[in-house]
C-alpha positions as CSV (number, residue, x, y, z in Angstrom):
1,X,157.3,86.6,-81.0
2,X,156.7,84.9,-84.3
3,X,153.9,82.7,-85.4
4,X,155.9,79.5,-85.0
5,X,158.5,78.7,-82.3
6,X,160.6,75.7,-81.6
7,X,160.7,74.3,-78.1
8,X,163.9,72.4,-78.6
9,X,166.7,73.4,-76.3
10,X,170.3,73.0,-77.6
11,X,173.7,73.8,-76.4
12,X,174.1,75.5,-79.9
13,X,177.3,73.8,-80.6
14,X,179.2,73.8,-83.9
15,X,176.8,71.4,-85.6
16,X,173.8,73.4,-84.5
17,X,175.3,76.6,-85.9
18,X,176.3,74.9,-89.2
19,X,172.8,73.5,-89.7
20,X,171.1,76.8,-88.6
21,X,173.0,78.8,-91.2
22,X,172.4,76.1,-93.9
23,X,168.7,75.8,-93.3
24,X,168.3,79.6,-92.9
25,X,169.8,80.0,-96.4
26,X,167.7,77.2,-97.8
27,X,164.5,78.7,-96.4
28,X,165.5,82.1,-97.7
29,X,166.4,80.7,-101.1
30,X,162.9,78.9,-101.2
31,X,161.2,82.2,-100.5
32,X,163.3,83.9,-103.1
33,X,162.4,81.3,-105.7
34,X,158.7,81.9,-104.9
35,X,159.3,85.5,-105.9
36,X,158.9,86.7,-102.3
37,X,155.2,86.9,-103.3
38,X,153.0,87.2,-100.2
39,X,150.2,85.6,-102.0
40,X,152.3,82.5,-101.9
41,X,152.9,82.5,-98.1
42,X,150.6,79.5,-97.5
43,X,152.6,77.5,-100.0
44,X,155.8,78.6,-98.3
45,X,154.5,77.6,-95.0
46,X,153.5,74.2,-96.3
47,X,157.0,73.6,-97.8
48,X,158.9,74.6,-94.7
49,X,156.5,72.7,-92.5
50,X,157.0,69.6,-94.5
51,X,160.8,70.1,-94.2
52,X,160.5,70.6,-90.4
53,X,158.4,67.3,-90.3
54,X,161.1,65.4,-92.2
55,X,163.8,66.6,-89.7
56,X,161.7,65.9,-86.7
57,X,160.8,62.4,-87.9
58,X,164.5,61.6,-88.8
59,X,166.2,62.9,-85.7
60,X,166.8,60.0,-83.3
61,X,165.7,57.4,-86.0
62,X,167.5,57.7,-89.2
63,X,170.1,60.1,-87.7
64,X,171.3,59.4,-84.2
65,X,173.5,60.8,-81.6
66,X,174.2,64.2,-80.0
67,X,175.7,65.6,-83.2
68,X,172.7,64.6,-85.2
69,X,170.4,66.1,-82.6
70,X,172.3,69.3,-82.6
71,X,172.4,69.5,-86.3
72,X,168.7,68.7,-86.6
73,X,167.7,71.3,-84.0
74,X,169.8,73.9,-85.7
75,X,168.2,73.0,-89.0
76,X,164.8,73.3,-87.6
77,X,165.5,76.6,-86.0
78,X,167.0,78.0,-89.2
79,X,163.9,77.1,-91.2
80,X,161.5,78.4,-88.5
81,X,163.3,81.8,-88.2
82,X,162.9,82.6,-91.8
83,X,159.3,81.3,-91.7
84,X,158.5,83.6,-88.8
85,X,160.0,86.6,-90.7
86,X,158.1,85.9,-93.9
87,X,154.8,85.3,-92.2
88,X,155.0,88.4,-90.0
89,X,156.1,90.6,-93.1
90,X,153.3,89.2,-95.3
91,X,150.5,89.4,-92.7
92,X,151.4,93.0,-92.3
93,X,151.5,93.7,-96.0
94,X,148.3,91.8,-96.8
95,X,146.5,93.6,-93.9
96,X,147.7,97.0,-95.2
97,X,146.3,96.3,-98.7
98,X,143.1,95.1,-97.1
99,X,142.9,98.4,-95.2
100,X,143.4,100.3,-98.5
101,X,140.8,98.3,-100.2
102,X,138.3,98.6,-97.3
103,X,138.8,102.4,-97.2
104,X,138.3,102.9,-100.9
105,X,135.4,100.4,-101.1
106,X,133.6,102.2,-98.2
107,X,134.0,105.6,-99.8
108,X,132.6,104.3,-103.1
109,X,129.7,102.6,-101.2
110,X,128.8,105.9,-99.6
111,X,129.1,107.9,-102.8
112,X,126.8,105.5,-104.6
113,X,124.4,105.4,-101.6
114,X,124.2,109.1,-101.6
115,X,123.5,109.1,-105.4
116,X,120.8,106.5,-105.4
117,X,119.3,107.2,-101.9
118,X,119.8,103.7,-100.5
119,X,122.6,101.2,-99.8
120,X,123.9,99.8,-103.1
121,X,124.6,96.1,-103.9
122,X,127.9,94.5,-104.8
123,X,128.1,91.6,-107.3
124,X,131.8,91.0,-108.2
125,X,134.9,90.1,-106.2
126,X,137.6,92.8,-106.3
127,X,140.7,90.7,-105.5
128,X,142.3,87.4,-106.3
129,X,144.6,86.8,-103.4
130,X,145.8,83.2,-103.2
131,X,146.3,81.5,-99.9
132,X,144.6,81.7,-96.6
133,X,147.3,83.6,-94.7
134,X,147.5,86.6,-96.9
135,X,143.8,86.4,-97.8
136,X,142.8,86.2,-94.1
137,X,144.9,89.3,-93.3
138,X,143.6,91.1,-96.2
139,X,139.9,90.3,-95.3
140,X,140.4,91.4,-91.7
141,X,142.0,94.6,-92.7
142,X,139.4,95.3,-95.4
143,X,136.3,94.5,-93.3
144,X,137.4,96.5,-90.3
145,X,138.4,99.6,-92.3
146,X,135.2,99.4,-94.5
147,X,133.0,99.4,-91.4
148,X,134.9,102.3,-89.8
149,X,135.0,104.5,-92.8
150,X,131.4,103.9,-94.0
151,X,130.0,104.2,-90.4
152,X,131.6,107.6,-90.1
153,X,131.1,108.8,-93.7
154,X,127.5,107.6,-94.4
155,X,125.9,106.3,-91.1
156,X,122.4,106.4,-92.6
157,X,123.1,103.7,-95.0
158,X,124.9,101.3,-92.6
159,X,121.9,99.7,-90.8
160,X,120.6,97.5,-93.5
161,X,121.4,93.9,-94.7
162,X,122.7,95.4,-98.0
163,X,125.4,97.1,-96.0
164,X,127.0,94.0,-94.6
165,X,126.5,92.1,-97.9
166,X,128.3,94.8,-99.8
167,X,131.6,94.3,-97.9
168,X,131.6,91.0,-96.0
169,X,133.9,88.3,-97.5
170,X,131.4,85.6,-96.4
171,X,128.8,87.2,-98.7
172,X,131.3,87.6,-101.5
173,X,131.3,91.3,-101.0
174,X,134.1,93.8,-101.8
175,X,136.4,92.3,-99.1
176,X,136.2,88.8,-100.4
177,X,139.1,87.0,-102.0
178,X,139.7,83.9,-103.9
179,X,142.0,81.8,-101.8
180,X,143.0,79.4,-104.6
């Protein structure tokens, strides 16, 4: 079950299959041209979404008839299948690097806290991940891993405002990212 699904039922005739293959290849080529860069997932989603909107708006108006409908539905499904695959892959990858960053940041937080005898402060962002899809997955992975590791590793330093400010993206902590 992907992030996006089409609700269009089709007999999947020859025009559907032709369009599906063409749009699938077009979407894959678009992703390839973006360097298969997960920090560009939001841009890819916008591009594919615009193309889907174009097809939806033109089916039955500019292009009419059963063949046009089958072709349009195949085209939309071909785009959406690649979009689902890309988003799923990138959410997993960005969450994984968030987990790594959260773990390593938490360990450093605890090491510094032990050395200075109180929760340390954090003043600089660590990552520059563009796009809300990858950035959001990164943030969720980072924040949850940070809390889990630090709570187990140095629980005495996790009950102050400095603790949450150190990691929370909302406070520009170590799990924050620049979405632009």
